[in-house]
N, C-alpha and C positions, 0 to 999 in steps of 0.2 A: 317850276321844273320836275316833272318824275325821274324818280333814280330807283335805281336795280342794284340787287348785288350781281359782283363779282368776284368769282372763287380763282386763283389761281395760284398752282404748284411750283417755285423756280427753285434753281438751284440756290445753297447757303451761300455759297460766296456771293453771289449777285444781291442776293438780301442785302447782305454785312454792307457791299458798296451804295445798295439804296436809301439803309438808315445812314450813311454817311452823306450822301448827297444832302438828304431830307433835313437831318441834322446840322448843317452848315446853313440852311434855309430857315429853321426854325420850323420845320413842318414835319407830319406825321408820315409817315411811306405811305401812308395810303393815298393824302393830299398830294404828297410829290407826285406818285405815280401816275395821280387823276390829271393835275396840272401837265404833266410831261404828254399825256395823251390827247387831252387837249390840243395843246401847244402842236403836234404834230399833224392830228386831224385840220387844224387851220390853215398850217402851211400846204398841209394836198388840196385841203380845196383854193385857198390863194393859186396853187400852181396851175390847176385845171384853172379857175378863171382867167389867169393871164394867158394861155395856151390858146382858150374859146376866142378872148379876143384879140390877138392875134392871126389866129385863125380866120377871125370875121374880117378885120382891117387891114390885116397882111403884115407878117412880120419884115422887116429889114430884113433883105438877102446879098446885099455888098457888104463888104468890111468898111467902105466909105461912107454907109448910109447912119452908123452908127455914131451917137455924141461921143468925143471924147474930148476931156479936159484938156485947157489950155496948158502949154508948157510957160513954166514960170510961177505958175497958181500952186501956193502948198496946202 
């Protein structure tokens, strides 16, 4: 996979929060930010795929069409 440099200017408080999040995961700030962006991109692509599938097959319209858990199952 090819990579490119991205330079960001961020607030000092945000950088400190990112350092804390990254440190808790044993990651560098760069790796933490890249992983967060990758996860967000995946979420967006997945959401789009679900929406396209619902358009193609039709989404359930009535609330009774949706699957609900049975009462008594914990």
